[in-house]
C-alpha positions, 0 to 999 in steps of 0.5 A, spaced: 885 160 397 882 162 390 876 158 389 878 155 383 885 152 386 880 150 392 876 146 387 881 143 384 884 140 390 877 138 393 875 134 386 882 132 385 882 128 392 876 125 391 879 122 384 885 119 388 880 116 393 876 113 387 882 110 384 885 108 390 879 104 391 879 101 384 886 098 385 885 095 392 878 092 389 880 090 382 876 084 379 879 078 378 874 073 376 867 074 372 863 073 378 867 079 382 866 083 375 859 082 374 856 081 381 862 083 386 862 076 388 855 076 391 859 078 398 857 085 399 853 087 406 846 089 405 848 096 409 854 097 404 850 095 398 844 100 400 849 105 400 852 103 394 845 103 391 843 110 393 849 112 390 848 108 383 841 111 383 842 118 385 845 120 379 846 127 376 839 128 375 837 127 383 843 131 385 844 137 380 837 137 376 831 135 381 832 141 386 832 145 379 826 143 377 823 144 384 825 151 384 822 152 377 816 148 377 814 148 384 808 143 386 809 140 379 816 138 381 813 133 386 812 128 381 820 126 381 820 126 389 814 121 389 816 117 383 823 116 384 823 114 391 816 110 391 819 105 386 824 102 391 818 100 394 816 096 388 823 093 387 823 091 394 816 087 394 816 085 386 823 084 383 829 084 388 828 078 392 826 073 387 831 075 382 836 074 387 834 067 389 835 066 381 842 067 382 844 069 375 849 075 373 844 080 369 837 081 367 837 079 360 840 072 362 834 071 367 829 073 361 833 069 356 832 063 361 825 064 364 822 065 357 827 059 354 829 063 348 836 066 346 831 071 342 828 074 348 835 075 351 837 079 345 831 083 345 832 084 353 839 087 351 836 091 346 831 094 351 837 095 356 842 099 351 836 104 349 835 105 357 842 105 359 844 110 353 839 114 354 840 115 362 847 116 361 846 122 356 844 125 362 849 123 367 855 126 362 851 132 361 852 133 369 859 132 369 860 137 363 856 142 367 860 141 373 867 141 370 865 147 365 863 152 371 868 150 377 874 147 374 873 153 368 875 148 362 871 147 356 865 142 357 869 137 352 875 137 356 871 136 363 868 130 359 874 127 357 877 127 365 870 124 367 871 119 362 878 117 364 876 116 372 870 112 370 874 108 365 879 106 371 875 104 376 869 101 372 874 097 367 879 095 372 874 094 378 868 091 375 862 091 380 867 090 386 870 096 384 864 100 383 861 098 389 866 100 394 867 106 390 860 108 390 860 108 397 865 113 398 861 117 392 855 117 396 859 120 402 861 125 398 855 127 395 850 127 401 855 131 405 856 136 399 848 136 398 846 137 405 852 142 408 850 148 403 842 147 405 844 147 412 848 154 411 842 157 407 837 155 411 840 158 417 841 164 413 834 165 410 830 163 416 835 162 422 833 154 422 839 150 421 835 144 419 833 145 412 826 141 412 824 145 418 826 151 415 822 149 409 816 151 414 819 157 417 818 164 417 823 168 413 828 173 417 825 180 417 818 178 415 812 175 417 811 170 411 813 163 411 818 161 406 813 158 401 809 164 402 814 169 401 817 165 395 810 165 392 809 173 393 815 174 390 815 170 383 807 172 382 809 179 383 813 178 377 808 174 373 810 167 374 805 161 376 803 160 383 809 156 386 804 151 390 799 150 384 800 145 379 800 147 372 799 140 369 793 136 368 792 130 374 792 125 369 799 127 366 802 128 373 799 121 375 802 118 369 809 121 370 809 119 377 807 112 375 812 111 370 818 114 374 816 109 380 815 103 375 821 105 371 825 105 378 823 098 379 825 096 372 832 099 371 837 094 370 843 098 373 839 098 380 836 091 379 843 088 378 845 091 385 841 086 388 845 080 385 851 082 389 848 081 396 849 074 399 842 071 400 834 073 398 833 076 405 839 081 404 836 083 398 830 086 401 834 089 407 838 092 401 832 095 398 830 098 405 837 101 406 837 104 399 831 108 401 833 110 407 840 113 404 836 116 398 831 119 403 836 123 406 837 127 400 830 127 397 827 130 404 832 136 403 831 137 395 824 141 396 828 146 401 834 147 397 829 148 390 825 153 394 831 157 397 835 157 391 829 160 387 828 165 392 835 167 393 835 168 385 829 172 384 831 177 390 838 177 386 836 179 379 829 182 381 829 186 387 823 191 385 816 190 384 811 190 378 811 196 374 818 199 377 823 199 372 828 202 377 827 195 381 831 191 376 838 189 377 843 193 373 847 189 368 853 192 369 853 191 377 851 184 376 854 179 382 860 175 380 856 169 380 852 171 375 858 173 371 862 166 372 855 162 370 855 167 364 861 164 361 859 157 361 853 159 356 848 156 361 845 163 364 844 168 358 842 175 358 839 179 352 838 187 353 831 187 349 829 194 350 837 197 351 835 200 358 841 196 362 837 193 367 836 185 367 828 184 367 826 177 369 819 176 368 814 171 365 814 171 358 808 167 357 803 171 362 799 175 358 796 179 364 803 181 366 805 183 359 800 189 359 803 191 366 810 191 364 809 194 357 808 201 361 816 201 363 818 199 356 818 191 357 819 187 351 820 180 354 824 176 359 831 178 358 834 172 362 835 165 361 837 160 366 838 153 365 835 149 371 841 145 371 845 150 374 841 152 380 844 147 386 851 148 383 850 156 383 846 156 390 852 157 394 855 162 390 848 166 390 848 166 397 855 168 398 857 162 402 865 160 403 869 158 398 870 151 401 862 149 401 862 151 393 868 147 392 865 141 396 858 141 392 862 141 385 865 134 388 858 132 390 856 133 383 861 130 380 860 124 385 853 123 383 854 123 376 860 118 375 857 114 380 851 112 376 855 113 370 859 107 372 853 103 374 850 104 367 857 102 364 857 096 367 850 093 365 852 095 358 858 092 358 856 085 361 850 085 356 855 085 351 860 080 354 856 076 358 849 076 354 851 077 347 858 074 346 858 068 352 850 067 352 849 067 344 855 068 339 861 064 342 858 060 348 865 056 349 869 062 350 873 062 357 872 066 363 878 070 362 876 072 355 869 074 357 872 078 362 877 081 357 871 082 352 867 086 358 872 091 359 873 092 352 865 093 352 866 098 357 871 102 354 867 103 348 861 105 352 865 110 355 866 113 349 859 113 346 857 116 353 862 122 352 859 123 345 852 123 348 854 128 354 857 133 349 851 133 345 846 132 350 839 131 347 835 135 353 836 137 360 839 132 365 832 130 369 828 130 363 833 125 359 833 121 365 825 121 366 825 118 358 830 113 361 825 111 366 819 111 361 823 106 357 824 101 363 817 102 365 815 100 358 820 095 356 823 091 362 819 091 368 813 088 365 816 082 363 820 081 369 814 082 373 810 077 369 816 072 369 816 072 376 808 072 378 805 068 372 807 061 369 803 063 362 807 068 359 811 064 354 817 067 349 812 069 344 808 074 348 815 076 352 818 078 345 812 081 342 811 085 349 818 088 350 818 090 342 811 093 343 813 097 349 819 099 347 818 102 340 811 105 342 815 109 348 821 111 344 817 113 338 812 117 342 818 121 345 822 122 338 816 124 335 815 130 340 822 131 343 827 129 337 831 126 343 837 123 339 835 123 331 835 130 330 841 133 334 838 140 333 832 138 338 827 140 333 821 135 334 817 132 329 810 135 332 809 141 337 810 138 344 803 141 347 798 138 351 793 139 345 797 134 341 799 129 346 795 122 347 790 123 352 794 129 354 800 125 357 806 128 356 813 124 353 815 124 360 809 120 362 808 116 356 812 110 359 805 108 363 802 107 357 807 103 354 807 098 360 800 097 359 801 095 351 807 091 353 802 087 358 796 087 354 800 084 348 804 079 352 798 076 355 794 076 348 800 073 344 801 068 350 794 065 349 794 065 342 801 060 342 803 054 346 804 055 353 811 055 356 814 048 357 813 044 364 820 045 366 819 053 365 813 053 370 817 049 375 822 054 375 817 060 376 814 056 382 821 055 385 823 062 384 816 065 388 816 059 393 824 058 395 824 052 400 
């Protein structure tokens, strides 16, 4: 059976499953729409949380970053998993004890202010729409390649599927759909890894293969990869190219941002009690760990296979380059997507894939007519292209397409729900029209989700950056805006509404402004930044991906200072904090 036909069948079958689950679990009340009736088992919620959180960035982009960045890619592994420890210890059980529907609702009550609730909604929308841009780009990449349709068409299909189970089922439908999506994405991620690990090292366990010798050599996998890419002028795979401070800040921002993501926090509102909230976080970390312990092996094996395919010679040997006319089928198909491009700069018909930025290598390469790197590879294609590069069976390639779609759609659905609930529950019901009925609120939530899906599709069609980088920006915004007021709201009685509002606005404006200044994230669609994105221009050498940690410090500092200069919170609010922290 042809790969295209098989992919349609596999992906189509998963869509049928998702829609069937949505119909079966249709939300009939606001409680079911927002928090699934608070009756989800902690193991099921842990699996749904893992799918909700393991987005296209985890499935598609993270291993691609590791493939190209090597050691520096570990910041995503440490940050995105460590955040669940913070979430389990600092936020999840206390917010579940409070028992409301949304994060802005807690902030509005804790800081006794509708203004604080509105500011929290604004922060949530910035975070969620930044995050969802990466997910919809992932959907477009998968559909563009494997279903061989334009990205716009793929986005429309993906938006339609999300519309059905997010708008119809709400949190109840999303929860059980995400359980199915987790099963699809984890199976799709690990099966190709097993095949390729056995192919390269003879060990079928990817984590073991990562520390094994490559077949036919006396070199371990990482040693072999280092040898191959260093010979082509690329940096050593196991050495960091970033400053220690920047690595720390990025890791910390990702970790703290994980604990402050609204669509992840709200998942802990769906379990029956406080104890189940803690257990859910533990199970989520377990299910996430299965993928995250596999990603380094996939990234390394993908880089080795890619390099061996396009550059089989040695430095200084032009005859070793792949002839463009003899490029393999996977090369041709990814070229058609525009995510892999070749430019024959010296017109010799060979694909010369070397490091442009290495002046020492340039001197050697000039000896055989090299005029610069001729191959540009979008890092987001590495996981998806890996099975094709390794010549795995067609069903494995179709499976990974289904996994990529599942990863992107599962997170997109969770984000769309928190966006819709913030509009219908926090703004409409909480501020604008408190007297509306439950059915009117439910209808408004579904309309809000539908509008948000349209905006998400637009962001996916005009992506501001590659998937994992966009997601990293969202985590930085969460760390700088929502996490501090949540943590302070739980563990201190002294922070008042003025301090919380000032802190959130300071953290959000500073962090978002910094990202725009260097990345031109949304304001400049052409991607032209306002300033050169180099360490020399960064504050203290901290990159836009890591600046969220500075935003968090500013948020907390401003909140504390303003609270000391204004009236303390009312006694009933201080009693509320005491009750949340020390439940009877």
